N, C-alpha and C positions, 0 to 999 in steps of 0.2 A: 184603765185608770182615770179616775175622776177626782177632782178636788171640789165638787159642788156641794154646798152646805145646805142642809134642808132646814129652813126655818119655819117654826109654827106660830103662828100669830093669832092669840086668842082675845077677842075684843067683841063686844056688843056693838059698838059704834061703826055701822057698815061704812060710813064714810071714811074715817080714819083707818079702818081695816083694810079697805080696798086701796087707800093712798098709798100705805105701806107696802102692799103686796106690788103695785105698781112701781114704786121706788126700787125696791128690791130686784125686781125684774129688769132694771137697766144695768145691773152688776151681774156678769156672767158666773160669778163665785156662788151665788145663792138661787134658791128655788124656795118658793114659799108654798105654806099650806095655811088656809084660813078657817076658823071657825068661830062661831058667836057665843059660845057658852063654855063654862068651865068643864062641865061633863064632858062635853064632846072633845074638849082640849086634853083632858086626862086621858081619854081613850085613844086618841092619836098618838100621844106621847108614848103611850104603852105598847103600841102595836106597830108603830113605824119608827125607821130609823132617824130620828129628829136630832140635830146638831144643836139647835138653840131654841128656846121658847120666849116669846114676848107675850107677857101675860098681864092684862088688865087687873085692876084690884076690884073695881065695882061691876061685877059681872052680875046677870040677871038670877041665876041659879044658886051659886055658891059663890062666897068672898074668893077673890083671887089668891089670897094668900093662904086660905085654907087648902084650895086646889094645889098650891105649891107643897104644902105638907103633906098632902096625899101622894104627890108624886115622889117626892123624896122617901116617904116611908116604903113605897113600892120598889125602890132602887134605881130610881131616874137619876143619872149623873150629870147630864149634859147642862150647860148654863141657862139660867132664867133671869130674864130681866123684866123688872114689874113696871107698869106705867100706872100713875096715879094723878088725880087733880088736886090731891092735897100735898102741901110742901112742909108739914110740920115734921120737927125732929122725931117725935112719937110714931108717926106713920112710917118713916123711914126705918126706925128701929124693927116695927113689928113685921115689915116686909123682909128685912135682912133675917130676922130670927126665924122666919117661917122657912127659910131655905133658899131664898132668892140671893142671886150673886151681885145684882145691881138695882139701882131705883131710879126711874127717869120721870120726873114731873111734867104733866101738861101745862100748857103747850110747850113743845120742844121742837128744835131744828132737826130735821132728819140727819143732817151731816153729824150731829153729835151723837145721836142714837147709833148711827152706823159705826162711829168710832169706837163706841162702847161695845158694841157687838163684836167688832174685829178683835178688840182687847180681850174680851171673855174668851172668844174661840181660841186665841193663840194660847192663853193661859191653861184652858182646858186640853187643847190638844199636847201640850206638854206634860200634862198630869199624868198619873197611874190609872186614871179612869177613863182615858181616851179608847173610844172604839170607833174604828172607820169601816165604811162600807166601799168595798173595791170591787167593781162589777157585782157578780153573784156572791162574793166572799164577804166574810167579815174578818176584820183584821184588829187583833187586840196586842197593841205594841208592848204594853206592860207584862202580858204572859207569853210574849214572842210566839202567837198562834196565829194560824190562818185557818178559818172554818169554812167549809162548803156549805150550801144550801141544805145537805142532808145531815149536816153535824159533824162530818169527819174533820180531824184536826191534823194540821201540818204544823211541825214544831220547827221554828226558825232560830237560826243563829243570831247572834248579837249583831252581825255586820247585815245580814239580811233584813232583819228588824229596821235597822237604820235606814237601809236603801228603801225599802217600802215606804216608810214614814216620808222620807224626802221626796220620793216620785208622786205620793198622794198630795203632798202640799204644793207641789209643782202644777197639779190640775192637768189642764189640757195643753200646756204649753210644753213643746219638745225640749228634752233635756238630754245633752250630750254626755258621754261616758266620762270624758274630762271634767266638765262640769259637777257631775255627780261625785267624782272622786275628789275634787277640790272642796267641796261642801262637807264631805264626811271626814277629810283630813283635818278640815278647821275645828272640828269637833273632837279632835284626836282620836279618830277612827283609822286604822289601817284598812285599806280597801284594795282589793285585786278584782276589778269588774268582770272579767272574763268567766273565772270558775262559778262565780256567784250567779251571774247571768244564766249561765249553762244550768245551774241547778234550779233556779227560778222556772226555766222553760220546762225542765223535767217535772218539777212539782206541778205547772198547769197541765201538762199533757197527761198526767197519770189520773186527772178527775175527769169523769165524763161531764161534770158541770161547769167546766173551765170555759171562758169566753174564747172565740176564735182569735 
């Protein structure tokens, strides 16, 4: 179980790109992928499990806003935050209308960008579009499905879906059964840990691709 979020940074400014990656590396909840063009960014976002994109507007090959449109048309659902050196209302409107979730003007403080990233991730993870990578599995809460690398599906109950979502958000931090039960009860979920824990173990055991 991992709660690490993969952040794609698309910017042709090597100094800014590397600085963002270094800052994100200080937070264990993130890992970053960096590219220097819109074309590479679109390719990575389509082929890797990206949780959030930081996209510069002024890229050398394609305007960042056009790259966002391409991603959205391809079905990419994760949050996208755009970076720009322009701060006019028209620039902000164009960025948001292209499909971006937020717009940050350069120069900016990293703490502000980080807060906006976390806000967007929280909002996305609570939405119907959320998809999580759990070890070799793909977890789709809205569909109540767990898929292994071969594409086999395990259908989950409402309670099991809530348990996996909560444990994913806990990341690498140990979570007791009592704490899990309390959190789910606070969401008006009735929870009996042992039967469902037993079913989760059986689910993992019956797939050869399951992690040890």
